[in-house]
C-alpha positions as CSV (number, residue, x, y, z in Angstrom):
1,M,-7.7,-27.2,10.4
2,A,-5.7,-24.0,10.1
3,L,-7.0,-20.9,11.7
4,R,-6.7,-17.8,9.5
5,N,-7.4,-14.2,10.3
6,A,-7.6,-11.0,8.3
7,S,-8.6,-7.5,8.9
8,A,-9.1,-4.3,6.9
9,R,-9.6,-0.7,8.0
10,W,-11.4,2.0,6.1
11,V,-11.6,5.5,7.5
12,G,-14.0,8.1,6.0
13,S,-16.7,7.9,3.5
14,L,-16.7,6.1,0.2
15,K,-16.3,9.3,-1.7
16,G,-12.6,10.1,-1.5
17,A,-10.9,13.5,-1.7
18,C,-9.7,13.0,-5.3
19,S,-9.5,16.1,-7.5
20,F,-7.5,17.4,-10.4
21,A,-5.1,19.0,-8.0
22,S,-4.6,15.8,-5.9
23,R,-3.9,13.7,-9.0
24,F,-1.9,16.0,-11.3
25,E,-0.5,18.6,-9.0
26,E,0.5,18.9,-5.3
27,G,-3.0,19.3,-3.9
28,P,-4.4,17.6,-0.8
29,G,-6.4,14.4,-1.1
30,T,-5.8,11.0,-2.6
31,N,-5.6,9.6,-6.1
32,P,-5.7,6.2,-7.8
33,E,-1.9,6.0,-8.2
34,G,-1.5,6.3,-4.4
35,L,-4.0,3.6,-3.8
36,W,-2.2,1.4,-6.3
37,G,1.1,2.1,-4.7
38,A,-0.2,1.0,-1.3
39,A,-1.5,-2.2,-2.7
40,Q,1.9,-2.9,-4.3
41,A,3.8,-2.2,-1.1
42,D,1.5,-4.7,0.7
43,R,2.2,-7.4,-1.9
44,I,6.0,-6.8,-1.6
45,A,5.8,-7.0,2.2
46,M,4.0,-10.3,2.1
47,A,6.4,-11.7,-0.5
48,L,9.5,-10.5,1.5
49,S,8.4,-12.2,4.7
50,P,9.1,-15.9,3.7
51,I,12.3,-14.9,1.9
52,L,13.6,-13.4,5.1
53,G,12.5,-16.4,7.1
54,Q,14.3,-18.8,4.7
55,A,17.4,-16.7,5.1
56,G,17.4,-17.2,8.9
57,F,15.9,-13.9,10.0
58,K,13.0,-13.8,12.5
59,N,10.6,-11.6,10.7
60,T,7.8,-10.2,12.8
61,R,6.9,-7.0,11.0
62,N,7.5,-5.3,7.6
63,H,6.9,-1.7,6.8
64,L,7.2,-0.7,3.2
65,V,6.4,2.6,1.6
66,C,5.7,2.9,-2.1
67,E,5.9,6.2,-4.0
68,A,3.9,6.6,-7.2
69,R,4.7,9.4,-9.6
70,L,2.5,10.4,-12.4
71,V,4.6,11.2,-15.5
72,A,3.0,12.9,-18.5
73,R,4.3,11.6,-21.9
């Protein structure tokens, strides 16, 4: 049977520092777009790992950064 491990880390309270300024301006805090960007970067890192392995690279760690921009239309 295969052994699988996973972990997650959450720092702070459930209530995040989300405000109008953090979402639509340059204010401090977080926003839903930033959280979405982090999730997408994680998915890309996981998808990239087997591709690099099949290409002959020994992949031990991926670090991706995703930037989400809010554009008013």
